[in-house]
C-alpha positions as CSV (number, residue, x, y, z in Angstrom):
1,M,123.8,93.6,100.8
2,Q,122.0,96.2,98.7
3,Y,122.4,94.1,95.5
4,L,121.3,91.0,97.4
5,R,118.1,92.8,98.5
6,A,117.6,94.0,94.9
7,L,117.9,90.4,93.5
8,V,115.5,89.0,96.2
9,Y,112.9,91.7,95.3
10,L,113.3,91.1,91.6
11,L,113.0,87.4,92.0
12,G,109.8,87.9,94.0
13,Q,108.4,90.2,91.3
14,V,109.1,87.6,88.6
15,V,107.7,84.6,90.4
16,S,104.7,86.5,91.7
17,V,103.7,87.9,88.3
18,V,103.5,84.4,86.9
19,I,101.5,83.1,89.8
20,I,99.1,86.0,89.8
21,F,98.7,85.9,86.0
22,L,97.6,82.2,86.1
23,L,95.3,82.8,89.0
24,A,93.8,85.8,87.2
25,I,93.0,83.7,84.2
26,M,91.1,81.3,86.3
27,G,89.4,84.2,88.2
28,A,88.3,85.8,84.9
29,C,86.3,82.6,84.1
30,I,84.2,83.3,87.1
31,S,83.8,87.1,87.1
32,S,85.6,90.3,86.0
33,S,85.6,91.6,89.6
34,L,87.3,88.5,90.9
35,K,90.0,88.9,88.2
36,D,90.5,92.5,89.3
37,R,90.8,91.5,93.0
38,I,93.4,88.8,92.1
39,I,95.5,91.2,90.1
40,L,95.4,93.7,92.9
41,Q,97.2,91.2,95.1
42,W,100.3,91.5,92.9
43,A,100.5,95.2,93.7
44,R,99.8,94.5,97.4
45,F,102.6,91.9,97.5
46,N,105.1,94.2,95.8
47,I,104.4,97.2,98.0
48,G,104.5,94.9,101.1
49,A,107.9,93.5,99.9
50,L,109.3,97.0,99.5
51,S,108.4,97.7,103.1
52,V,109.9,94.5,104.5
53,I,113.0,94.3,102.3
54,Y,113.9,98.0,101.9
55,G,111.9,99.8,104.6
56,I,110.1,101.9,102.1
57,T,106.8,103.4,103.4
58,V,104.5,106.1,102.3
59,N,102.9,109.2,103.9
60,I,99.6,110.1,102.1
61,Q,98.1,113.5,102.4
62,G,94.6,114.4,101.0
63,R,92.7,111.1,101.1
64,E,89.6,113.2,101.8
65,N,90.0,114.6,98.2
66,I,89.2,111.3,96.6
67,P,85.6,111.6,95.1
68,G,83.0,108.9,95.0
69,E,82.8,108.7,91.2
70,P,85.1,107.4,88.4
71,S,87.8,110.0,88.0
72,I,91.0,110.7,86.1
73,I,94.2,110.5,88.2
74,I,96.9,112.7,86.7
75,S,100.3,112.4,88.4
76,N,103.9,113.2,88.0
77,H,106.0,110.1,87.0
78,Q,109.3,109.3,88.7
79,S,109.3,105.6,89.4
80,A,107.7,102.2,89.0
81,W,106.4,102.6,92.6
82,E,103.4,104.7,91.7
83,T,102.1,102.1,89.1
84,L,101.9,99.7,92.0
85,A,100.8,102.0,94.9
86,F,98.0,103.7,93.1
87,Q,96.2,100.4,92.8
88,L,96.0,100.3,96.6
89,I,95.1,103.9,97.1
90,F,92.4,104.5,94.5
91,P,89.5,102.4,93.2
92,T,89.9,99.9,90.3
93,Q,91.9,101.6,87.5
94,S,92.9,101.4,83.9
95,Y,96.4,102.8,83.0
96,L,97.5,104.7,80.0
97,L,100.4,102.8,78.6
98,K,102.4,102.0,75.5
99,K,100.8,99.2,73.4
100,S,104.2,97.5,73.0
101,L,104.3,96.7,76.8
102,L,101.4,94.2,76.2
103,K,103.8,92.0,74.3
104,I,106.0,91.3,77.4
105,P,105.4,87.6,78.5
106,F,103.3,87.3,81.6
107,L,103.7,91.0,82.7
108,G,102.3,92.3,79.5
109,W,99.6,89.7,79.3
110,G,98.6,90.6,82.9
111,L,98.5,94.3,82.0
112,A,96.2,93.4,79.1
113,M,93.8,91.9,81.7
114,T,93.5,95.2,83.5
115,R,91.7,96.8,80.5
116,P,94.4,99.5,80.0
117,V,94.2,102.4,77.6
118,A,96.9,101.2,75.2
119,I,98.2,103.5,72.5
120,D,100.9,103.6,69.8
121,R,102.9,106.7,70.6
122,E,104.6,106.7,67.2
123,Q,101.2,107.5,65.7
124,K,100.7,110.8,67.5
125,V,97.4,112.0,66.0
126,R,95.8,108.5,66.1
127,A,97.2,107.9,69.6
128,L,95.5,111.0,70.9
129,D,92.2,110.1,69.3
130,S,92.5,106.5,70.6
131,L,93.3,107.8,74.1
132,V,90.2,109.9,74.3
133,K,87.9,107.1,72.9
134,Q,89.3,104.4,75.1
135,G,89.5,106.6,78.2
136,T,85.9,107.7,77.8
137,R,84.9,104.0,77.5
138,R,86.8,103.0,80.6
139,L,85.1,105.8,82.7
140,K,81.7,104.7,81.5
141,E,82.6,101.1,82.6
142,G,83.1,102.5,86.1
143,R,86.9,102.3,86.0
144,W,89.2,105.1,87.1
145,L,92.0,106.3,84.7
146,V,95.6,106.8,85.6
147,I,97.6,109.1,83.3
148,F,101.2,110.2,83.6
149,P,101.2,113.3,81.4
150,E,105.1,113.5,81.3
151,G,105.0,110.3,79.3
152,T,108.1,108.8,80.9
153,R,109.7,108.8,84.3
154,Q,111.5,112.0,85.3
155,P,114.2,112.6,88.0
156,P,113.1,114.2,91.3
157,G,113.2,118.0,91.0
158,R,113.1,118.0,87.2
159,P,109.5,117.5,86.0
160,G,108.8,117.0,82.3
161,K,106.3,118.7,80.0
162,F,102.7,117.8,80.6
163,Q,100.8,116.4,77.6
164,V,97.1,117.3,77.2
165,G,95.6,113.8,76.8
166,G,94.2,113.6,80.4
167,A,92.8,117.1,80.3
168,M,91.2,116.4,76.9
169,I,89.3,113.4,78.3
170,A,88.2,115.5,81.3
171,A,87.0,118.2,79.0
172,R,85.0,115.7,76.8
173,T,83.5,113.7,79.7
174,G,83.2,116.1,82.6
175,A,85.0,113.6,84.9
176,P,86.9,115.1,87.8
177,V,90.7,115.2,87.6
178,I,92.6,114.2,90.8
179,P,96.0,115.9,90.7
180,V,98.7,113.8,92.5
181,A,102.2,114.7,93.4
182,H,104.9,112.4,94.9
183,N,108.6,111.9,95.3
184,A,108.9,108.1,94.8
185,G,112.0,108.6,92.6
186,V,114.0,109.6,95.6
187,F,113.8,106.1,96.9
188,W,113.2,104.0,93.8
189,P,115.2,105.8,91.0
190,K,114.5,105.4,87.3
191,N,116.4,102.5,85.7
192,S,118.0,101.5,89.0
193,L,118.1,98.1,90.4
194,L,118.8,99.5,93.8
195,K,116.2,101.1,96.1
196,Y,116.7,103.0,99.3
197,P,114.8,103.1,102.7
198,G,112.7,106.0,103.6
199,T,109.2,107.5,103.5
200,I,107.7,108.5,100.1
201,D,105.5,111.6,100.4
202,L,102.3,111.6,98.3
203,I,99.8,114.5,98.1
204,I,96.3,114.0,96.6
205,G,95.0,117.4,95.5
206,Q,91.5,118.7,95.4
207,P,89.4,117.6,92.3
208,I,89.6,119.8,89.3
209,Y,86.6,120.1,87.0
210,A,86.6,121.2,83.3
211,N,83.5,123.4,83.7
212,G,83.3,124.0,80.0
213,R,86.9,125.2,79.7
214,K,89.2,124.5,76.8
215,T,91.7,121.6,77.0
216,R,94.9,123.7,77.2
217,E,93.5,125.9,80.0
218,L,92.4,122.9,82.0
219,N,95.8,121.2,81.4
220,A,97.6,124.3,82.7
221,E,95.6,124.3,85.9
222,I,96.3,120.6,86.4
223,E,100.0,121.0,85.8
224,S,100.1,124.0,88.1
225,A,98.4,122.1,91.0
226,I,100.7,119.2,90.7
227,L,103.9,121.3,90.5
228,A,102.8,123.4,93.4
229,N,102.5,120.3,95.6
230,L,105.6,118.7,94.1
231,S,107.6,121.8,95.2
232,R,106.8,121.0,98.8
233,L,108.4,117.5,98.7
234,P,112.0,116.5,99.3
235,V,114.0,115.7,96.2
236,A,116.9,113.9,97.9
237,R,117.4,111.4,100.7
238,D,118.5,112.7,104.2
């Protein structure tokens, strides 16, 4: 039954991404905002399907900490869940991602339509410079940024090293940083077809401002805030 549920969900993802991509192309001919609203429906469909098929829900703390201006969302990364759920929790976003993902048929093409911050991680110096330039541009366009500073998904209870890219953009632009901690990997593990019922806990911390501080000092505060909240969350299913 678990594998049957997994296959049903995967089939829904594949079919829905094709449909949404085609609709988004038509919507883009009318307006950028319509295109964004159409793309949002893919995230809404997938999160709804997780609830219906698996019984996965979310408990959000700290919604009152979301400011009314474009901000940089910096979060730990455990699962594919957060890439979907954040679209429903925060205003219109651009994600930091690997440029190679944009080559995936339909999914990658759809990602390209969300105006991501796409970088080539193999070119480390150029990637950081490109990250800052693109990120600054997206904030000026009124979009929020989503950055996973660990770079790749990490198992619950074993966070990775936080890279400085998000803090660097915050230091350059003065945009607030919203530290987010969650335990989605408990219910949707990395590289696993199977998913498990339960309630994901997500904590939105208070905004952090650069206030003229250097990048590494700011990055350390962001990491400390996320890890402190992360330590409060379960790392295993009951």
